[in-house]
N, C-alpha and C positions, 0 to 999 in steps of 0.2 A: 894846309890842313882843311879837307874836306869831310862834311859832316851832312849824312842823307836821313832827313826826317822824314817819315811817313803818316801822312794824315787819316783818319778813317773819315769817310764822308762826311757823318753829323758833325766833325768838326770843325771842317772849313766856315761856315759861317761865325762861330764863335771866336775863331784865330782871325778870322778877316774884321770882325769887330774890334778885337783887341791890337791889331797892327792898323788901324783907323786912328783910333785914340793916341796910339803913340805917335803915327805920322800927325794928325792934326796939333798935336804937342810941340813936334821938334821939325814942323814942315819948314819954319822961319830958318833955321840953323841950316838945313839939310839943303836948302835952296841957295844958301851962299857958297855950295861946291856941287851940287847939281841942278843946273839951269830948269831940268823939266819937272821939278817939282814944285809947280805953279798950283793956284787955288782952282785951274781947271782940273788940275791930274787929280787933285783930291775929288773933285765932282764926279769925274769919273770913274774913281773908284768905288764911291759911294753907289754909284749906279749899277757897276759890275756886284758887288756886295749885296745889294739888293735883289737882284737878278737868282743870286747863289741862294739867298734865305728863299727865294719863290721856289725855286728848283727845291730845296731840302723840305719845305713843307709839302710839296708834290710828292715826296719819297715819303714822307710820313704816311699820307693819306694813301698811297698805293700801297704800301706795307698794311695799312690798317683794312684796305678793302681786300686783300688777299687772305685776310685773317677772317672777315666776315663771309667770304666766299667759301672756305674752307669748312665753316662753321655750317653754313647753309647745304653745301653737300652731305656733311654727316649727317643731318637731319632728315634731309630728302631721301637718304640710304634706309633710316631708322621707318621713314613713311613707307618706303618702297617694301619691306619688308613686312609691315602691318597689312599691306594690302593684300597680300598672299591670305592671311586670314580671311580677310573680307571677301576673296573671292570664294574661297572655300564654303563661305557661309551663303554666297551667291547660287553656287553650285546645289546646293544642298537644299535650297527654297526654289529649285527651277529657274533661276533670274540667268539672263543672258549677261556673261561678263564682261561684256566690250568696252565698258566703259572703265572697267576697272584696269584693264588691259593696256586702254590708250593712257591712263594716266601712270601706269607703270613703265611703258614706251617713253613716253616725255620725261620721267624720272631718269631713266638708264640714260639715255642722251642729254643730261643736265639740262633739260629746258624747264626748269623750274617753274617760271612763269607760264608758257602752256600748262603744266601740270597741275598748277592753282586755278587756272579758270576751268578745267575740266573736273576739277576736287569739288568746287562749287557746286555744279551738277550733277555729279556723284553724291554727295551729299543729299542734296531736294531727294534723288531719287532713292535712298536708303531710308530718310524719312517716308516720303511715300510708302516704302514697300516693306515699313518696320514689323509690321503683322505678319507677316511670312516667315521670318527669323524665327528660329528656335532658339531657346537660352540653352 
């Protein structure tokens, strides 16, 4: 009788911990029939279980990072659209739109860090020219 059980990735560490607890409890009895179930076997199992737990936490972090990155891109798309309005106001005030275009270009290629650095300069420029903008 063969039975196949599939575990989801997040179930490996808890299942391993359950097996470890059972093995610790029953190791002496199992060792009478299976000589390889030594204390060293248990130590090796604990080492491998720790690796699985570490990989699982890395996977969780990676999933969190994907969510944060996705949120960042949604926000950068919104900023990019708002920059269209700023560009319109620059043109109406007779100002060069190159800095706005540079920020938009960085946002389009997902260079959020570069766009952020340019945005600081853009904000300073807007503040210095605010009297030229009409309401």
